[in-house]
C-alpha positions, 0 to 999 in steps of 0.5 A: 834892924839892921838891913844890908843892901848892895848895888851901883850907888855912890857913881853920881848916877841920879837914877840909881841914887833915887832908887836907893832912896826909894828902897830905903824909904819903903824899909822905914815904912815897915820898920821905922827903926831900921838902920842901913849900911850899904855895898857898893863902889864909893861909900863916901859919896853913898853916905853923903847922899843918903845919911847911912853907913856904907862899905865898899864892895868886896874885890875879886882880885887880890891886891892893896887893900883887898883884905880889908874890904873883905873883912869890912864887908864880912863884918856889915854882913854879920851886923846886918839882919838882912841883905837886900840885892839891887835895886837897878840893873846889878846883874850884868854879863856885859855891858859897853864898858864892862867885860864878860862875865861882868858883875855876876860873880861879884854878887854871887861872892857876896851871897855866898858871904852872907851865907856864911854870915847866916844872913838871909838875902832877898833881890829887891828891883833889880834887874838883868841886863839883856844878852845873858849867857846860859852860863850867867842864868845858871849863876843867876839861878843859883844866887836866885835859889839862895835867895829867901825871896826873889823880886825883879823889875820885869818879865824878862830879868823874872825868866834868867831867875826862874819861876820863884821870882816875882816881878815887883816892877822898878823900885822908882815907881815908889818914889816919894813924890812932891804934891804937883797939883799947883805946878804950872806948865812952863814953856820947856821941853827937856831932853836927857841924853847919855853918851853912846857909841860913836855911830849911834850917839851921831845919829841920835844927836842929829835927831835929837838936836833937829827935833828940839830946833823945831819945838824951840822954833814954836817957842819952847825953850830947851833944857838938857836934864843931866841924870849921870856924872860918872863918878868912877864910871867910865863913859856915864858922865852925861856932861860930856855929851852936853858939851859936845853936842848941845852947849850953847842951843840949850840951858842946863838944868840943875841936879840934885847931885850938884855939891854936897847936900844930901839927896833928901834936901834937894830932890823935891824941888828938881821932881818939882821942876821936872813936873813944869816941863811940856815935854821931855825926851829921855834916853836915860830910864828914870828921866823918863820913868820920873817924868811919867810919874809926874804926869809929863808928856814923855817920849822914851828913847829905847837905847836898851830894852829895859826902856822899851819893857818899861814903856809898854808895861805903863801902856805907853808903847806909842811913845817909845822909839828906838835910838835909830830914831830920825829927827821927823819922826822924833819931832812927830811923836813928841807933838802927839805926846804933848798933845795927849796930856790925859794919856801921861795921866792915866800913866801916871795912875799906873805908875803909883799902882805899881809902886804899891805892888814893890812897897808890898813886896818889900813889906813882905820881905821885912815882915817875913824875917820875924 
C-alpha cells in the first residue's frame, strides 16, 4: 500500500515531526507493508528525518520549477492508494506570518489533484486555526465533502467541516513512548517558549523569567526546551527567543532535530529526558502534551486557543494560563502542579485512551480502502 501525507513537515518544528512520526506509526500498525510519500515544504529534510519519500507541495502561483512540482505531486498522487491531510494545524486562513486566505487554496488544490488522480482523501488529526471567515468555512466544507473520512483534532475544528467530521484528538496522543517507570525525577524545571509579537513576548518573558528565578532559588535547575528551529519558516525559531531572553540564566536542552540523525534514533532519549523533569512550563503545544503523556506536571501557556482546548479536554483546565499571565500567578500554579503528581498521572491515562481513539480512526480509514 502506498500512502501520501500532506502537511507542514520538514521545517524543523519538533511538534510537526512527531505528528508525522505518529501518523506513520499508526498506519504501519494496520498496514505493515505501507510505503509513504510526503507532500511538504522541505522534502530533503523529511526524507532525512523519517526515511520516507517526499516531494514539494505544488505552488499556487507560477514561477521557476512550478510545472515540475505540479507533475511530481500529480505523479505521487496517481501512485498512492490514499492521501491523508494532516496532522497538525494545516488549515490556516491567517497567522502571524501568513496573510489571508492562507493555506486553504493550497489544500483545496491538492484535494482536486487527488480527485483527478482517483485517489481517496481523508483528514487525519488536522486542526483549523481560529478566526476563520465564512468564506474559509465554505472552502473547508468543500474539502470535507470530497473526503472519505474527516478526523480532526478538536471540536472547534470539527464545526468548520460540518456534521460528518469526527473528533479523534491530537495525533501526538498516539506517540510510541519509552518505558519511563525507572526514570527518577531530577531537580529540573523546563521552559518551552516560542517567539511572539513584541508586546506579548516582552510581558511573557518577564513572567516566565521571574517564575523561573523563583524555582531556581528553591534548588531547581532551569532548562530551555527548543521545539522549533524555523527552517524555511519566518518567526518560528525558538533559538532566537532563547538568545534574546534566557541565555545565561538557564541551560539549553538538546533536541532530536540537532544534527542529521533520523528521528527514530534520537526521539526516545529526548522523551526519557523530558520524563525526568519536575515541572514543565510550555507555550509550545506539543512540549506540553508530551510532558503530560509522560506524567510530568505541566503548566500550559495558551498563546492560541488550541492549547487551552487541549488542556481542558484532558481535565487540566486548572493548569493552563493565558499569555498575559503574571509572574506570581505562573509561579503559584507551577507550584500547585508540581505538588499534584497524581493529577498528571491520571491525565497521562486519558492521553493514552485518546490515543487509542486516534489509532482506531486511522485503522478504520486504512481498512475501508480494501
